[in-house]
C-alpha positions as CSV (number, residue, x, y, z in Angstrom):
1,Q,-8.9,-1.4,15.9
2,V,-8.1,-3.1,12.6
3,Q,-5.3,-5.6,12.2
4,L,-3.3,-5.3,8.9
5,V,-1.0,-8.0,7.4
6,E,1.0,-7.2,4.3
7,S,2.4,-9.7,1.8
8,G,3.9,-9.7,-1.7
9,G,7.2,-7.8,-1.3
10,G,10.5,-9.1,-2.7
11,L,13.4,-8.5,-5.1
12,V,12.6,-7.5,-8.6
13,Q,14.6,-6.2,-11.6
14,P,14.1,-2.7,-12.9
15,G,11.1,-2.7,-15.2
16,G,9.5,-5.6,-13.4
17,S,6.2,-5.9,-11.5
18,L,5.1,-6.8,-8.0
19,R,1.7,-6.9,-6.3
20,L,1.4,-6.1,-2.7
21,S,-1.6,-7.3,-0.6
22,C,-2.9,-6.2,2.7
23,A,-5.5,-8.2,4.6
24,A,-7.6,-6.5,7.3
25,S,-9.4,-8.1,10.1
26,G,-11.4,-7.0,13.2
27,T,-13.3,-4.2,11.6
28,I,-15.9,-2.9,9.2
29,F,-13.5,-2.7,6.3
30,R,-15.6,-0.4,4.1
31,L,-15.4,2.3,6.7
32,Y,-11.7,2.6,6.3
33,V,-9.7,4.7,3.9
34,M,-6.8,2.4,3.0
35,G,-3.4,3.5,1.9
36,W,0.1,2.3,1.0
37,Y,3.1,4.2,2.4
38,R,6.8,3.6,1.9
39,Q,9.9,4.5,3.7
40,A,13.4,4.3,2.1
41,P,16.6,4.3,4.2
42,G,17.3,7.8,5.5
43,K,14.0,9.2,4.1
44,Q,10.6,10.1,5.6
45,R,7.7,7.8,5.2
46,E,5.5,9.0,2.3
47,L,2.0,8.3,1.1
48,V,2.2,6.3,-2.2
49,A,-1.5,5.7,-2.9
50,S,-4.8,5.7,-1.1
51,I,-8.4,4.5,-1.8
52,T,-11.7,5.3,-0.1
53,G,-14.4,2.7,0.7
54,G,-16.2,3.9,-2.5
55,G,-13.1,3.4,-4.6
56,S,-11.8,6.9,-5.1
57,T,-8.0,6.9,-5.5
58,N,-5.1,9.2,-5.0
59,Y,-1.4,8.8,-6.0
60,V,1.9,10.5,-5.4
61,D,3.1,12.0,-8.7
62,S,6.2,9.7,-8.9
63,V,4.0,6.5,-9.2
64,K,1.2,7.8,-11.4
65,G,0.7,5.6,-14.4
66,R,2.8,2.8,-12.9
67,F,1.1,1.8,-9.7
68,T,-2.6,0.9,-9.2
69,I,-4.3,0.7,-5.8
70,S,-7.5,-1.3,-5.5
71,R,-9.6,-2.9,-2.8
72,D,-12.0,-5.9,-2.5
73,N,-14.4,-5.0,0.4
74,A,-15.8,-8.5,0.3
75,K,-12.3,-10.0,1.0
76,N,-11.2,-7.1,3.4
77,T,-8.1,-6.7,1.2
78,V,-6.3,-3.8,-0.4
79,Y,-3.8,-4.3,-3.2
80,L,-1.0,-2.3,-4.8
81,Q,-0.1,-3.3,-8.3
82,M,3.4,-2.0,-9.1
83,N,4.6,-2.0,-12.7
84,S,7.6,-0.5,-14.4
85,L,9.5,-0.6,-11.1
86,K,12.5,1.6,-10.7
87,P,15.4,1.4,-8.2
88,E,14.0,4.5,-6.5
89,D,10.9,2.5,-5.6
90,T,13.0,0.5,-3.2
91,A,11.6,0.9,0.3
92,V,9.7,-0.8,3.0
93,Y,6.0,-0.5,2.1
94,Y,3.4,-0.2,4.8
95,C,-0.3,-0.7,4.7
96,N,-2.4,1.9,6.5
97,G,-6.0,2.0,7.5
98,R,-7.8,5.1,8.7
99,D,-11.2,4.8,10.4
100,I,-13.4,7.6,8.9
101,V,-15.4,7.8,12.1
102,T,-12.7,8.1,14.7
103,N,-9.8,9.1,12.4
104,R,-7.6,6.5,14.1
105,N,-4.8,5.0,12.1
106,S,-3.6,1.4,12.0
107,W,-0.4,0.1,10.4
108,G,0.8,-3.2,9.1
109,Q,4.3,-4.5,9.9
110,G,5.7,-3.5,6.5
111,T,7.1,-5.5,3.6
112,Q,10.4,-4.9,1.8
113,V,10.5,-4.1,-1.9
114,T,13.9,-4.0,-3.5
115,V,14.3,-3.0,-7.2
116,S,17.8,-3.9,-8.4
117,S,19.6,-5.7,-11.2
């Protein structure tokens, strides 16, 4: 099972940017579909973006054109670049890794992103 550690959250003003990172260990990273989820208070956890081992990406409509997911398979790391942040982006962001062989999911501990003036 993969271990995931997120970093890069924090407080930012509307219109600002943040980059989240998620470092994976204990696995063959390229065999994992990696994703970023978020959960705001009182809301369900939602998929924000995902990326396959080959680099194919998918985004929820609300972040298209503002967020970019990427991965460095040599560094076992996935990133989420968040630009033009809005207050509604405020949430705990979770890194997720899904093993394409077993379909097993692993989660990071979460990192808080707060967009506020």
